[in-house]
C-alpha positions as CSV (number, residue, x, y, z in Angstrom):
1,M,-11.6,5.0,-24.6
2,E,-7.8,4.6,-25.1
3,N,-7.2,7.2,-22.3
4,I,-9.3,5.1,-19.8
5,N,-7.5,1.9,-20.8
6,Q,-4.1,3.6,-20.3
7,K,-5.2,4.7,-16.8
8,V,-6.3,1.2,-15.9
9,L,-3.0,-0.2,-17.2
10,D,-1.1,2.4,-15.2
11,K,-3.0,1.5,-12.0
12,L,-2.3,-2.2,-12.6
13,D,1.4,-1.4,-13.0
14,K,1.4,0.4,-9.7
15,I,-0.5,-2.5,-8.0
16,Q,2.0,-5.0,-9.4
17,I,4.9,-2.9,-7.9
18,D,3.1,-2.8,-4.5
19,I,2.6,-6.5,-4.6
20,E,6.3,-7.1,-5.3
21,F,7.2,-4.8,-2.4
22,I,4.9,-6.8,-0.1
23,K,6.3,-10.1,-1.3
24,E,9.9,-8.9,-0.6
25,N,9.0,-8.0,2.9
26,I,7.2,-11.3,3.9
27,E,9.3,-14.3,5.0
28,E,8.6,-17.7,3.5
29,D,6.8,-18.7,6.7
30,G,4.4,-15.8,6.3
31,G,6.1,-13.6,9.0
32,L,7.3,-10.1,8.4
33,T,11.0,-9.3,7.7
34,E,12.9,-7.5,10.4
35,W,12.6,-4.2,8.6
36,A,8.8,-4.7,8.1
37,E,8.4,-5.5,11.8
38,K,10.3,-2.4,12.8
39,E,8.2,-0.2,10.5
40,L,5.0,-1.7,11.9
41,D,6.1,-1.1,15.5
42,E,6.8,2.5,14.6
43,A,3.5,3.0,12.9
44,R,1.7,1.5,15.9
45,K,3.4,4.1,18.2
46,R,1.9,7.0,16.1
47,P,-1.3,8.4,17.5
48,N,-4.4,7.9,15.2
49,S,-4.8,11.7,15.1
50,E,-1.7,11.8,12.9
51,S,-3.1,9.3,10.5
52,I,-5.3,9.9,7.4
53,P,-8.7,8.5,8.0
54,L,-9.6,5.4,5.9
55,E,-12.5,7.2,4.3
56,V,-10.2,9.9,3.0
57,V,-7.8,7.4,1.5
58,E,-10.7,5.5,-0.1
59,E,-12.1,8.7,-1.6
60,K,-8.7,9.6,-3.1
61,I,-8.2,6.1,-4.5
62,L,-11.7,6.0,-6.0
63,K,-11.4,9.5,-7.6
64,K,-8.2,8.5,-9.5
């Protein structure tokens, strides 16, 4: 049981880090920072064939 609890706590820590990263890259008015806009533009230029399908990402997340 302790092992499962530790895994949950570890995942929550990672989520908290991700949330802080997101908060740092959103302006007060809700818009993206210049860096985030640039990254989004670059990501949109990439063909979908180079991306990992959402189903694969979900499977990896749910297995961990």
